[in-house]
C-alpha positions in Angstrom: 0.0 0.0 0.0 1.3 3.4 -0.9 1.4 6.0 1.8 -1.2 8.8 1.5 0.5 11.9 0.3 -2.3 14.4 -0.5 -4.0 16.0 2.5 -6.9 18.4 2.4 -7.6 20.7 5.4 -10.5 22.8 6.4 -12.1 24.4 9.4 -14.6 26.9 10.7 -13.6 30.3 12.1 -12.8 28.8 15.5 -9.9 26.8 14.2 -8.2 28.9 11.6 -4.9 29.5 13.5 -4.5 25.8 14.5 -5.4 24.6 11.0 -2.8 26.9 9.4 -0.2 25.6 11.9 -1.1 22.0 11.1 -0.9 22.7 7.3 2.6 24.0 7.7 3.6 21.1 9.8 2.2 18.5 7.4 3.8 20.3 4.4 7.1 20.2 6.1 6.8 16.5 6.4 6.6 16.2 2.6 2.9 15.9 2.1 1.0 17.8 -0.6 -1.3 20.0 1.4 -4.5 21.7 0.1 -5.9 24.2 2.7 -9.4 25.2 1.6 -9.9 27.7 4.4 -11.5 29.8 5.5 -8.9 32.6 6.1 -11.1 35.4 7.7 -12.2 35.3 11.3 -15.8 36.1 10.6 -18.2 33.5 11.9 -18.8 30.7 9.4 -20.7 27.5 9.3 -18.8 24.3 10.1 -21.1 22.0 8.0 -20.0 23.8 4.8 -16.4 23.3 5.5 -16.7 19.7 6.7 -18.7 18.8 3.5 -16.2 20.6 1.2 -13.2 18.7 2.6 -15.1 15.4 2.6 -16.2 15.8 -1.0 -12.5 16.2 -2.0 -11.5 13.0 -0.2 -14.5 11.1 -1.6 -13.7 12.2 -5.1 -10.1 11.1 -4.8 -8.7 14.6 -5.0 -7.1 14.1 -1.6 -6.0 10.9 0.1 -6.9 12.0 3.6 -8.6 15.0 5.2 -8.1 16.9 8.4 -10.9 19.1 9.6 -11.3 21.3 12.7 -13.9 23.3 14.6 -14.3 24.3 18.2 -15.0 20.7 19.5 -14.4 18.8 16.3 -17.8 17.2 16.7 -20.0 19.2 14.4 -17.6 19.4 11.4 -17.1 15.6 11.8 -20.8 15.0 11.7 -21.1 16.9 8.5 -18.1 15.1 6.9 -19.6 11.7 7.7 -22.7 12.5 5.7 -20.6 12.3 2.5 -20.7 8.8 1.1 -17.3 7.0 1.5 -16.1 9.1 4.4 -15.1 7.6 7.7 -14.1 10.5 10.0 -13.4 10.4 13.7 -12.8 13.1 16.3 -9.5 12.5 18.2 -7.9 14.3 21.0 -5.1 11.8 21.7 -2.5 10.1 19.5 -3.7 6.5 20.4 -7.2 7.1 19.1 -5.9 8.9 16.0 -3.7 5.9 15.2 -6.5 3.4 15.9 -9.0 5.1 13.6 -6.6 4.6 10.7 -5.4 1.1 11.7 -8.8 -0.5 12.7 -11.4 1.7 11.0 -9.7 2.8 7.8 -10.6 6.4 8.6 -9.9 8.7 5.7 -10.6 11.9 7.7 -9.5 13.2 11.1 -11.4 15.8 13.1 -9.9 17.9 15.9 -11.4 20.3 18.4 -9.4 23.5 18.4 -11.0 24.5 21.7 -10.3 21.1 23.2 -6.6 20.4 22.7 -3.6 22.7 22.3 -1.2 23.0 19.5 1.5 20.6 20.7 -1.0 17.8 21.3 -2.8 18.5 18.0 0.5 18.0 16.2 1.0 14.6 17.9 -2.5 13.6 17.0 -2.0 14.5 13.3 1.4 12.7 13.2 -0.2 9.6 14.7 -3.0 9.7 12.2 -0.8 10.3 9.2 1.8 7.7 10.3 -0.7 4.8 10.6 -2.0 2.4 8.0 -5.1 0.3 7.8 -4.4 -3.2 9.0 -7.1 -5.0 7.0 -7.9 -8.5 8.1 -10.8 -8.8 10.6 -10.9 -5.0 10.5 -11.7 -5.1 6.8 -14.8 -7.1 7.5 -16.0 -4.5 9.9 -15.2 -1.6 7.6 -17.1 -3.4 4.9 -20.1 -3.5 7.3 -19.8 0.2 7.8 -19.8 0.8 4.1 -22.9 -1.4 3.7 -24.8 0.9 6.0 -24.3 3.7 3.4 -25.9 1.6 0.8 
């Protein structure tokens, strides 16, 4: 399996600074980063940004997506409405690694008001550094896919 190289990032207004920091960090590790914003601090709607990033992943324009809002929950819910997306909210590196290894997650959601910058970087590194294990986990992921229809 080839390592995912194209990463799309998006957030709402609550997470612009952290998203931009993550984008720089990920690019410095050699990934191709597409940051689809927003860039202005005016209030914006997280479902719009979760959907936009998820659609790029679902269409194959990005291998993985990382999205952020205040808690990570709302934007994750929006992303998961897009067929083919498996996104989880993580605030620790173990969970971030496990959603890739066991759930074949193709998106990560982070709450910018929940964790600080240093921990967010660790979570992103764990997510990007993990690969799907397949096997019995593949059967379970197929069951999740079947729910979508």
